[in-house]
ZAVO-965456 format. One record per residue (C-alpha): residue in three letters; x, y, z. Coordinates in pm, whole numbers, plus 50000, padded with zeros to 5 digits. Each point is the difference from the previous one (the first is absolute). Layout:
% ZAVO-965456
ALAXYZ ...
***
This chain:
% ZAVO-965456
MET528314634349639 ARG499295006850371 VAL498604978150280 ALA497995012450301 THR500234989250366 VAL497284981450195 ILE499565001050381 GLU499924966550181 ASP496635002550172 THR500254966450179 CYS503374988950132 GLY501064965949868 LYS497294998949733 ALA500874974249735 GLY500925012549654 TYR500715036050110 SER502355020049777 PRO501025035950077 TYR499625008649630 ALA496955001549776 PRO500594985849757 ASP503024979350099 THR500414989849637 VAL500195024349710 THR499444993549632 SER501095021849710 LEU498014997649675 PHE501685006149663 LEU498595003949649 VAL502484985649751 THR499635009449630 ASN501974984349713 THR501225030849810 GLY502434980249786 GLN499544983449661 ASN500184963250112 LEU497944975950208 LEU501154998050365 ASN499704966350174 ASN500354991250367 VAL499575036150114 ARG500585001550378 VAL500885022550294 GLU503164990250190 LEU501055014950334 GLY503605009450066 ALA501884998050328 LEU497665010850281 PRO501125020450305 ALA499554986050350 GLY496465005550124 ILE498334992249665 ARG499144964449904 PRO498724990049656 LEU496844979749983 VAL501024988349649 GLN503425007149848 THR498784997649638 THR496485007349879 GLN498674993349649 VAL498305028949819 ILE496424992549900 PRO500004991149715 ALA503574987549993 ALA500235003649616 LEU499585035549872 THR499505008149635 VAL500995033749856 ASP498215028550187 GLN498304975650235 THR499875008350373 GLY500224975850290 VAL499835002450380 GLY502904991950230 LEU500184997850380 ALA502735003050264 SER499054990950360 PHE501985004650323 GLU499604992350367 VAL500875028850235 VAL501854992250326 PRO499205022550304 ARG502795025650057 LEU500795020750305 TYR501005030549795 ASP498685014849674 GLN501374982549693 THR499925007149626 TYR500794970149778 THR501085001749635 ILE499304966649825 PRO501524992649657 ILE497604984849743 ALA500744986249655 PHE497494992749722 MET501234969349808 ALA498874982449682 ASN500864968249808 ALA502824980950161 SER502095028450144 ASP499165032249814 THR499805030550228 ILE497255023349882 LEU500195026350273 GLN501585005650342 SER498295021050269 THR499615004050377 VAL497134999650247 CYS500045022450313 VAL498364987050323 ILE499715022650309 VAL499624982850339 PRO499315020050324 GLY501904991350317 ILE498074986150300 LEU502445006350289 GLY498015009150314 LYS500665022350304 ILE499214995350373 ASP499245024950276 GLY499814990450370 ALA498115022450246 ASN501725012450317 THR498074986950303 VAL499545010150366 THR498754971250220 LEU497395002350272 PRO501445002150350 VAL501264965950120 CYS500374990950363 PRO503714994650079 GLY500774963050014 ASN497024990849778 ARG499974991349633 ASP497715013649729 THR499754996849621 PHE499415028549752 ASP499645002949621 ILE502425018849770 PRO498125009449676 VAL502024996149675 LYS498685013049667 LEU500974986049657 ASP499945021549688 GLY500154973749725 ILE497784980849758 ARG500704964850128 CYS499914984350347 LEU503384996650172 PRO500814979350313 MET501815017550282 TYR503494985249999 ARG501365012050331 ALA499085022050301 THR502805006550253 VAL500465021850309 ILE503285016849912 ALA500365025450284 PRO500575005750277 SER501934969850117 GLY498104980850264 ALA496745018549932 PRO496944985950181 ALA498334990349670 SER499934971749748 ILE498164990349679 VAL497424972750056 GLY497664980349782 PRO500314991349629 LEU501015027249752 PRO497055010849781 VAL499595001849624 LEU499505036149889 PRO497045003549758 ALA500475019849677 ASN499545037150071 GLY498924990850353 SER501354995750353 ALA500564973350267 SER501375000350356 VAL502934983350168 GLN499734993750376 ILE502505012050257 GLU500024988750362 SER501125025050266 ALA501054992350357 PRO501105032350176 LEU501964994650324 SER499385034550146 GLU497815030649968 GLN501525017349700 GLN499715004849619 THR502364980649775 ASP500415006249623 VAL500534967349814 TYR500934998749627 VAL498674971549788 GLN501304992849649 ILE497384986749754 VAL501314981349693 VAL497864989449702 ARG501564982349698 ASP498885007149642 TRP501314980149704 GLU500204993349628 SER500874967249826 LEU501225002649640 ALA500524962649968 PRO499594969150217 GLY502685001650270 ASP500825036449916 THR498235020850266 THR500985035150107 TRP498915011450348 VAL499585036050119 GLU499425007250370 LEU497525027350096 ILE501105013150345 ASP498395024450244 THR500835007550365 VAL497175006750247 LYS500235017050340 VAL497904983550273 THR499685019150330 ILE499404975550288 VAL498355016550303 GLY500554984150341 LYS497735015250266 HIS498504990750339 ALA496345005350085 GLU498815036450000 VAL496455013750031 GLN498355033049904 ALA496565014750072 LEU498265009549676 THR498105032550048 ALA499245030549787 GLY502575022750161 ASP501094993450358 THR496484996950148 LEU497274973949965 VAL496895020949922 LEU496704982150052 PRO496825009949804 ARG497745026350163 ILE497184985650208 CYS497025012750191 VAL499675000250378 ARG499154966150146 ASP501084982749677 THR502854974749992 MET502734998949739 VAL502314970049945 ASP502965004549765 SER503294982349945 MET503615011349987 GLN502234980649757 ILE503474988250110 GLN502504991749725 ASN502954975850043 VAL502785015649788 GLY502714975850119 GLY501154965849883 CYS499034980150311 ASP496574993950156 ALA498945027150252 THR497844994650312 ILE497865026650168 THR500274990550365 ASN497995027950160 ALA497505027349903 ARG498175025850215 LEU498525035150008 SER502665020550169 ASN497505028849983 ASP496324991449965 ALA498805036850006 GLY497864994850304 GLY498634966549895 VAL499165010049641 PHE502454974949843 THR500354962550074 LEU501504969949824 ASN497294979949831 THR499704963150072 LYS500984992249641 THR503595008650090 VAL502164968150030 ILE502965001850243 PRO502564985349957 GLN499865003849618 THR502644986849757 ILE500545018549671 ALA501874981549728 ARG502655016549781 GLY498355025249765 ALA496564995050162 ARG497765022950209 GLY498344997050340 GLN497115019650155 LEU499085017250327 PHE496285008350037 VAL499145032750177 GLN496535008250134 ALA498715035550078 SER496795012650164 SER498995031850189 ALA496875014050160 ILE501145035649946 ALA501045018549684 GLY503545011049935 THR503384990749852 PHE501894973150190 VAL503654989149965 GLY501444968850159 GLU503044977649945 ILE500474963549904 GLU503144982150118 PHE501174966049878 SER503294981550048 SER501964972149830 PRO503454984450011 ALA500395013449652 LYS501185034849928 PRO499225025850128 VAL498724979550300 VAL497405025950118 ILE497815020649769 ARG497585027450109 VAL497385013349760 PRO497615029250076 VAL496324992649931 LYS497395027049935 ILE496215002149955 GLU497395027449973 VAL496664994050175 ASP497065021249885 LYS496615008450149 PRO496945005249777 ALA499805035549850 TYR498775017149686 SER500515032749814 VAL498005020949751 GLN501025025749740 GLY498745029450200 ASP497205012650218 THR498255017549711 LEU498814986149668 TYR499445026249732 MET497474992549728 ASP499865016749658 THR497095022349909 ILE497044976749985 CYS496885002549789 THR496755004450194 ASN497944967950025 ALA502904980549852 THR502024974350192 THR503755003850005 ALA502324975550174 LYS503535003750128 SER502164976450199 PHE502715003350261 ASP502474974250126 LEU500124984450344 ALA503444984750046 ASN501314974150249 ILE503715006850035 THR500564973650270 GLY500544962749996 CYS496674994150173 ASP496494995549881 ILE497845029250108 LEU496244998450044 ILE497935030049890 ASP496734996950189 SER497965023449777 VAL500005032149795 ARG496945022650050 ILE498755033849878 LEU499425024650283 GLY496785019049945 THR497685002849699 ASP501635011749680 PRO500314989749635 ALA502984977150060 ALA500104962250009 ILE502954977450080 SER501054964349920 PRO500904976850165 GLN498165008050322 THR500104967150198 SER503084985450163 PHE502914988849786 LEU503554988050050 VAL503095016549848 GLY502934976349967 PRO503645007650089 LYS501725024949770 SER496915004049784 THR497625027749892 LEU496235001449964 SER498055026349804 ILE496895015850153 SER497545015349755 VAL498065031850074 ALA496965007349775 VAL498355034450010 THR496645010549848 PRO499395037050070 VAL496455013249954 VAL500695037350016 GLN502715021849859 GLY502765014050216 ALA502674988450244 TRP499414970550230 THR501924978650254 SER499494965250137 THR501784980650277 PHE500464962650040 ARG501744981150279 ILE502224969049993 PHE499334978150306 SER502794975850109 ALA500544986750349 GLU503554989149909 GLY501135030649800 GLY497805027450143 ASN497235021549853 ARG500575027249740 ASP497785026349837 ILE500305008949630 THR498395031849861 VAL498765000349643 VAL499905034649840 GLY498385008149665 TYR498055023849784 SER496954992449789 ALA498995019349691 ASP498184995049671 LYS503064999349771 SER498635005849653 LEU500835018849683 ASN497715013149728 VAL501385003549651 THR498625008749658 ASP498984965749878 SER500225006049623 ILE501065026249752 TYR499565001949624 MET502835018249829 GLY498585000349648 ARG502034995949684 GLN503754999650067 ARG502785000749750 VAL502224969149988 SER503695008850005 GLN503064985950165 ASN501455034650051 MET496965020150113 VAL498585002950354 TYR496715016850081 VAL498875011450346 LEU496304998949940 ASP497854998050312 SER500024997250377 VAL498884975450268 VAL499145010050360 ILE500854977050291 SER498155008150328 ASN500814987750354 ASN496654996450181 SER501424985750322 GLN501285015250325 THR503574987349948 PRO502685008749745 LEU500324975449715 THR503074994749785 ILE499864990449633 THR503264982449917 GLY499534997249625 VAL497794989149714 GLN499784965749842 TYR498744998249642 GLY497954972749837 GLY497244994949751 GLN500324993449629 ASN502515028149944 PRO501905005650327 THR502715021849845 ASP497735024849817 ALA499365023750292 THR501445009750338 LEU498895019150309 GLU502555026350095 LEU500225025550277 PRO500215037349918 GLY503435014049931 GLY501524965849947 GLN499834992150373 PRO500824963350062 TRP497924974950189 PRO499354993250292 ILE497755028150121 THR498055003150326 ILE496475014349994 LEU498865015850325 PRO496584992050149 LEU497085014449803 GLN502405013949739 GLY500454992049630 GLN502724997349739 THR499785007649629 CYS501894977549754 PHE500485005249631 VAL499314973349741 THR502854998149750 SER499234982749672 ARG502564980149809 THR497684982249763 GLN501874972849817 GLY497334985949772 ILE496945009249802 GLY496444993550100 GLU498514998850348 ARG502634996950274 ARG499264991650363 THR502395004550291 LEU499264991850365 ALA501865021450257 ILE499974982750341 LEU501115021150299 GLN502354982750244 THR499755010750367 ARG502274994650293 GLU497054994750237 GLN497414972749980 LEU496855018149892 CYS496664992350155 ALA498314999549661 PRO501644990049672 ILE500905028549768 LEU498754995249647 PRO502445003649711 VAL499865030649776 THR498884989449652 ILE501695021649736 VAL498394996849657 GLN501395016449689 TYR499764995149627 GLY503354998049827 VAL500185016449660 GLN502915001149761 PRO500155013949648 LEU502474977749819 LEU501485010849668 ASP501294974649753 ILE501575010049668 GLU500184971549750 ARG503225011449837 HIS502645021050168 ASP502504997949716 ILE498645014849673 GLN502334996849701 LYS498275013249691 GLY502904996849757 SER500465023949705 VAL497835031449983 CYS500335026949731 TYR501645031650123 GLY497335026649978 GLY497324973350017 VAL498164982450282 ALA499254964550103 ASP497094990850224 THR499864970150232 THR498074989550305 VAL500784983450330 THR497474982250218 ILE499555014050351 ARG497874982950264 ASN498735007150348 LEU500334966950181 GLY498995014850335 ASN496665006750163 GLU500215037949996 ALA500025025149714 LEU503385013949896 SER501235029349799 ILE503125005849793 ASN500785036350073 LYS503285006549821 ILE502614983149785 THR503495015050025 CYS502634989849744 THR503755003750000 GLY502164997849691 SER498135007049675 ASN496715017949938 ALA498904973449757 PHE497104989450223 THR496615017150013 LEU496534989950109 PRO497115009349773 GLU497614995850292 PRO500205027150269 LEU500884991950360 PRO498834991050257 ILE498694965949892 ARG497604981750233 LEU499564962450024 ASP497284984650212 SER500534967450184 GLY500494971749750 GLU500035024049705 GLU502384994449708 LYS500945026549744 GLN502175004249693 LEU502305029450065 ALA500815017449669 ILE503675009849956 ARG501305021849720 LEU503664997349907 SER501815026549797 PRO503794997949972 THR502005030750099 ARG503194989349829 ILE501354978049724 GLY501074966750150 PRO499104983550332 ASP497655020950210 ALA498924989250348 CYS498405013050315 GLU499114986350342 CYS496685011250142 THR498844998750360 VAL496304994950054 GLN498645020250292 THR496874984050140 ASN498074997550323 ALA500054962049966 ASP502434973250100 TRP501784980249735 PHE499054964249935 THR503674992849933 VAL501995023050225 GLN503155001649788 ASP498115010249683 THR499225036250086 THR501365014749676 LEU499414998149625 ARG503064995449782 ILE499335012249643 GLY502384996249708 ILE499715009149631 VAL502415005749713 GLY499635032349805 VAL500544994349627 VAL499995022549691 CYS497004992649783 GLY499405010949641 THR500374989849635 LEU503214998749798 TRP499065000349632 ALA501025007049645 ASP497865015149724 THR499804991749630 VAL503055013949818 ASP499875005949622 ALA503445002649845 MET501635000549659 VAL502554973949901 GLY503425015349987 THR499315027050257 VAL500735003850374 SER496724998750190 GLU499195008350363 ILE498204974450214 PRO498465016250311 ILE499344979850321 TYR497315013850232 LEU499364995650377 GLN496795012950154 PRO497924992750313 ASP496924978749968 GLU496684996450180 ARG501554982550303 THR501625031650129 THR499025036450047 LEU503495012249901 THR500195025149715 GLN502514997249720 ASP502435024850152 SER499634986150354 LEU500744964949869 PHE503285011349846 ALA500755021050308 VAL499724968550213 LEU502294980749763 ALA502505028549998 SER499975001850380 GLN500724963050020 GLY503195004549800 THR500074963049917 LEU500904983649672 THR497404993749731 GLU500714972449748 PHE497844988549713 GLU500424983449661 VAL498405009149661 ARG499864973049735 THR498944999849634 ASP500864981649679 SER503745003849943 SER499454999449622 MET497865031250028 ALA501845021150257 ARG503445003950144 PHE500035020250327 THR502575027250056 THR501455012350330 ASP498065032649990 ILE497475005650283 GLN497795028950097 GLY497045004350238 LEU499655001850377 ILE502564972950074 SER503635007950034 GLY501854969149886 THR501514979249723 VAL498884976949721 GLN501764967649916 PRO498854989449652 VAL500164963949880 PRO498394985549689 GLY496285003150046 SER500205014850354 ALA500985030550202 TYR500884997150371 VAL499215032750181 SER501465007950343 GLY499765032750192 VAL498385021150270 PRO496765019049930 ALA500285037650043 VAL497245025950020 THR500325021549688 GLY496385006249922 THR496494988050030 VAL499944978249688 ASN499754962650035 GLU502874991849767 LEU502464979450202 ALA502484994449716 ARG500325007649626 LEU502194974849816 SER501435002149645 ALA500254971949746 ASP501104995949637 ILE497084987149797 LEU501194971649777 LEU498574984249689 GLY499344964550107 SER497654971749928 ARG497285016050213 LEU498505034650017 ARG498214995250335 SER501344989050338 PRO498755003550358 ILE501895022850239 ILE500264977650308 ILE500805015850339 LYS501464980150290 LEU500455018650330 ASN502794985950215 THR500025024150294 ILE498775033850113 ALA499645017050340 GLY502414975950166 GLY497964969949894 TYR496805012050171 PHE497695003049700 ASP496854986249847 ILE500385014249645 ARG497894987349716 THR501604999449655 LYS498345006349666 ASP501814992049675 GLY500095023249699 LEU500304994649622 LEU502735009249756 ARG498805005349640 ALA502555006149720 ASP499355014649658 TYR502394996349706 CYS500175028549747 ALA502645005049725 PHE500745036349918 ASP501475008249664 GLN502655020350183 ARG501334967750152 ARG502884983149825 VAL499864962750013 THR502984979449911 PRO498904964449931 VAL502104973450163 GLN500264967349823 GLN498664971550211 GLY502414970850010 VAL497574975250166 GLN496344990750002 LEU498254989350328 TYR497264973649984 THR497804987450280 TYR497594971250008 GLY498454994450339 ALA502914996250235 ASP502564993349722 VAL502215029149896 SER502394998349699 LEU502445023649823 ILE500664999949621 GLY503205017649898 PHE500085020949686 GLU503635007450053 SER502654986050227 GLY500565017550332 THR499455001150375 VAL496785011350170 LEU498955006050366 VAL496884981050109 GLN498235013350317 TRP496924986950182 HIS497835023750215 THR496794997750197 LEU497135022849907 GLN501015021550295 GLY503445004949840 ASP501984976750230 LEU502994984749820 LEU499954962150014 SER503004990349782 SER502465014749753 GLN502304981249759 GLU501865005149674 MET499304976449708 SER501884995049670 VAL497894996949687 SER501234991549650 ALA498305011749684 GLY497114976849913 GLU500254981450338 THR497034994050232 VAL500874999850371 SER497704990750292 VAL499985026050281 PRO500044983850348 VAL497265010950242 PRO501225009350355 ASN499714971750252 ASN496894998250224 SER498285027549799 HIS496255002149950 GLY497355024949902 VAL500415027649742 LEU503635008949919 PHE501495025849769 VAL503054990949785 THR502165025249811 VAL502854994849756 THR502565028149980 GLY502695002549736 THR503605008950065 ASN499255036449919 GLY497575001850297 VAL496885001849786 VAL497074978050093 GLN499504979449692 ARG497154977150104 SER497634994950296 ALA497194976250080 VAL497594990250280 VAL500174963650109 HIS497294982450207 LEU501424972550222 HIS497974975450202 
***
C-alpha cells in the first residue's frame, strides 16, 4: 500500500496531515479450506516498526466463525506518522482461530514518501543608502516543501562588524511559497559592502511523543549594501535635449528630467540658459529653484522655445547642485519651420480618356513642415474640359497630405492640355499642367458563332472557325487574355494563330483573327461565353463571344465481353449472340474485328455494322473450334465510337473443341462352342462435318489414349486378349467384360475402331446385350454417344462331336431368394455369385455329403438379378441358376 502527500494550503490549519490518507487499511478475504469449523477467527498484528501505529491490534473476521469453505472478511488498520525521508514498512500479520491456532502468517507492505523540504534565499543588492542613515530591505527566501515551516534563525555571519543586522520577527515560510526576512543597513561611508546572511529553517519528524528528530535547512545569502552620497543625472535621449518641431511664432514648453541616483537627498540650487540661442530658449516659470530631489526620485526643469524666424537653433541649459557632479550642462535643440507645401510634380499625366466621358485623377499636396499652411484657392486657367476639387481655401495640417482631384471630360478626340494654379499667400503660387489624350477606345468582335455538331472526346481537339477582333479607335488597345463563362466554360477557347500567347496589342483601325478551338465535353447543345480582357478601360463595353456547338458522341456498349460457349464439336459450329447498343446521340459503325489467338470466331453478318443513336442489336457470332481441347481468341473491335466502359474494348471468346460421334456395337450371331468376333464401331454423327477418315485422322494426330469397356453376359461369352481394328492397344478380359486400351491409328477408311474375340459358352441364356462404356478418348475432350449391341447364341450338336457325359454330383434348387444344394455323392464344390454383367461377387468352396441338402449363402448387401454357378472339382460347371433378390 502507498500513501500520497498533501500540500498545506493554509499555515496552521487545524487537522492538517501531510499524508492522504494518514491511515491505511488492508482488506483480507479469509476462507476456511480445512475440514473443521473455525471459531474466533481474527487478524493479529505483530511487532510494528517505528512510524507505524496500529489502530486496533487484533481485529475479528466477519463472521468470526467459519464453516468449511466459508469466506469471511478481515481488516488491518494502521496510522502513518509523517517521515522526513522515504520509508517502506513490512508489517507481520497472523490469521488466528480458536484459542491460539495459527492459520496463516503473512506481511503487509506500506510505502511512505518523505516530506523533507528545501530552502533557497535570493542574493540581494540594496538601493543606495546615504552614509550615516539607516534603511531596511527584504531578503526573499523560497521554500520547496509541502508543509509550512517557521524560519528558525537568520544571522549576519560575515564580515565582522558589517553595517547590517536582522530586524523584525522571523516569518513562517508557506508550503511551496516564499517569505522575506528584513535586514537593516547603516553604511558609514560611500562604498559597497557584501554582507553574508545565514538562513536556517528547521524541519522535523516525531515517531513517538517526546521522540522528535530535527533537520536544519540552511542557505547563505549575499546582500550587497550600497552607501552613496547624492548624485544627479539629466535624462535625455542622447546628450542633447531635443524639443518637438514648431512653427514660427509658436511657443513650445517641454521639460528635462533630472534623476537622483545617490542615497542622499539632492538639491538643485541654480538653473539658467548658458546659451539661449539669441533669445529662442528661456526657463519657463514652472521651474522651481531651489528644488530638492529625494533618493531615487526625479526633478524637472521646464524649457520654453519660440522664434519669429525659421531655422534650427541650439542652446545650452546649465544647472548646479552640491551633489555630484555639481554643475551639469545640457545642449538643447529645436527646429522652427515656416509654412510650405510640395506637390508630386509640375505635370499631371492622364491616361487615354474616352470622348464625352469623365475621368478623374488625383495628386497629392503635402505639408512637410510643422506649421499649418493655408491654401487660398485652386483655379483652372482658361476654358478647357478640366475641373478641379477642392477649389476654395483649405488648411493643410503639419506633416499631413491632402489629395486634389482633377476631373476631365473631353468632347473631341486628340491630345489636350489644361493648367490649374495653386494660390497660397504663405507657401507661394504654383502652376500644374494636366496632359492627356482623348479617343473612342472601342473594340468590335464577332458576337456569336455556331460550330455545328462536334464530336465529344477527351483526346480530340478541333480548330473549327475564326473570330475577328477589330480596333475602331485612334489608339492601340491591348487584349490581355480571355475569360470564359456560360453553361460550359471549358468547351471552347479563343486562340491566336500559331500558338501565340496572350496578350496582344491591336493597332488603331486594325484587326486580329482568332481561332475557335472546340473541346466539347458533353452531348447536346453547349454554350461557352468568351469575354475579352483589355488592359485599357474601353469607352464602350465589349460584348462576349457566344460559342454554340452541339456535342455528339457515338457510344458503344457490348453486353458481354467474355463469351464462354463451352464444348463445341470439332468440325461443327455453335452459334450465339451478344447484345450491342449505341448509348450515344450519334450513329456509330463497327468497321472491323481483329482477333488474336485462334480462328474459332466468325461473324455471319458482313461488316461494317451500323447502329443509330439508341439502337440495340443482336450481333450473331459463329464459333467453330480449330483444335481438340480449349480454344480461345481475343478480338479487338474497331469502331468510330467511344466505349461506354473504357476498359472493355475487347471480346474474349473461349470454347472447348471435342470429338463428337457414336461408338456402337451391332448384333452378333454366334454359335455356342465357337470363337466369335465382336466388332466395335466409331463414326461421326450429324453434329460434325467430319468424314469417317478425317475423324480417325484427328484421333490419330492427338496420340492420346482411348479406353472403353465392353460388357455382356459372362455365361454366354468369355473375352480373349485378341484385338483388331483401327486401335493399337490391348484387351484385359474379365468375366463378362473386356477392358480395351490403346491409341487409334489411321489404317483405312472403315469405321471399325476395334474387333474383339470371345468364346461363346453354353449358358442359361442365349441372348445378352453388348454394353459399351467409354472411359476416355481424345484426351478427355469428347462428346461420344454410345449404342449397345446384341449377342445371340445358337446351340447345335454335330454328330462329329464327341460328348463325354460327366456325372453331376449335386442338384441346385432355387425358390425366390433361397438357394439350396442336394448332394448325390459326397464331395467339394465351388459356389460363385456373379452379376448379369459378369462381375464376380463372391466365391467359396462348400462340402456336400450324399443325400444332404445345404443352403447356399447369398453375398451380403446384394440385390437385383444375380447368377450363381456350382463347379465340381474337375472344373466342370455342374449347375447354374438365376436368383432375383429384392
